[in-house]
N, C-alpha and C positions, 0 to 999 in steps of 0.2 A: 583486303575488301576496302574499300572504300568508304569514308565519312561521309553521310547524308544529313546535311543540312538546310531547314525549311526556308526556302525563296533563294537559296544560294546554290552555286553551283559544286556539286559533290567534290570533295578535296579529298588528295593523301595525305596519310599519316608516313612516318619515315619508317616506320613498318608494312606498306603495303606491298603485297607482290607484285600489283599490276603495275605500279610504277618500278619497280625492279627488273624486271623482264626488261629483255632488248627488244626493240620495237622491232618487225620485221620490214617495214616499209614506213613510209612519210607521204604523205598527201600536204603540198605546202600550198595553200589559198591566197596568199598574199596576192593579192592586184586582182582577184576576183571581186565579181561583182557576186548580189545576192543568188540570181539565178542559176548563173555560172557554178557558182558552190552551192547549190542543193544537188544541182545533175551530178557532180563530180566527186560529193561525199558520198551519193547513192549507189554511181560506178565502182569505185573503189572498193569500199564497204562490201559489196556485191560479188565482187573480183577475188578479194579474200577472202569473204567464207566458202567460194566455191574451190580456191587454191589449197587452203589449209585451215580448218577448224579447229578453233579457240585461238588462232595467231593473235597476236597484241600489234598493233599499229597505232602510229601517232597521225593525228589531222592537227596540223599548224595553223591555227587562226590569228596569231598576233594579238596586240593587246589592243588593237582599235585607235593607235596615239596619232597615227599616219590618216584616219576619217575626219575628214570635215564634217561630219554630223556625229559624229562619236562613233563607240564599234558596232559593228555591225555583223560581225560574220562570227563570232562566239556567241552570241547570243544565239544567230540563225544555226549554227551545229549542237549546241545543247537544245533548242527546239525537236532537231530534228532526231537526235538520240533518244528523247526523251517520246518522242511520238513516232509520227511515220518509218521513222528504221526501228525502231526497239527490235521489230523479228529479228534483226542482221545484228544485232549487240547482246553479247553476254551481260558485261558490264563497264563502266565507262567512268570515269572523271577527269577533272582540270588535271592538266600535269602539274608539277612541282614549280614549273617558270611563269604559271597563267597565261600562257601562249597559245596556249593549245590541250588537246585531248589526247589521250591514253585510251585505247577501246580495245577490247577482246571481244573478236567474232563469234559469233556462236559458231 
């Protein structure tokens, strides 16, 4: 189970089974704009929910170091997971490298 801290991304501790689980698939959002990323994340999660319930997948956002205006994708994906896509997600958290999210689909 991931630790939840008010105002911050959920983070994993060393004993988190979601972090230890092998990801079935990875969606790398490097180079995506916000609109493209929103559609890609939705399609990716919907696809994996149909393929294999409870699958663990990785969504790579990067840390935003290459973005001129600062990180965009990490915050966008967090907002999606907490909001409009929460019905597709059983649990999620920031990966241990903080460059993406581990997600268990419903």
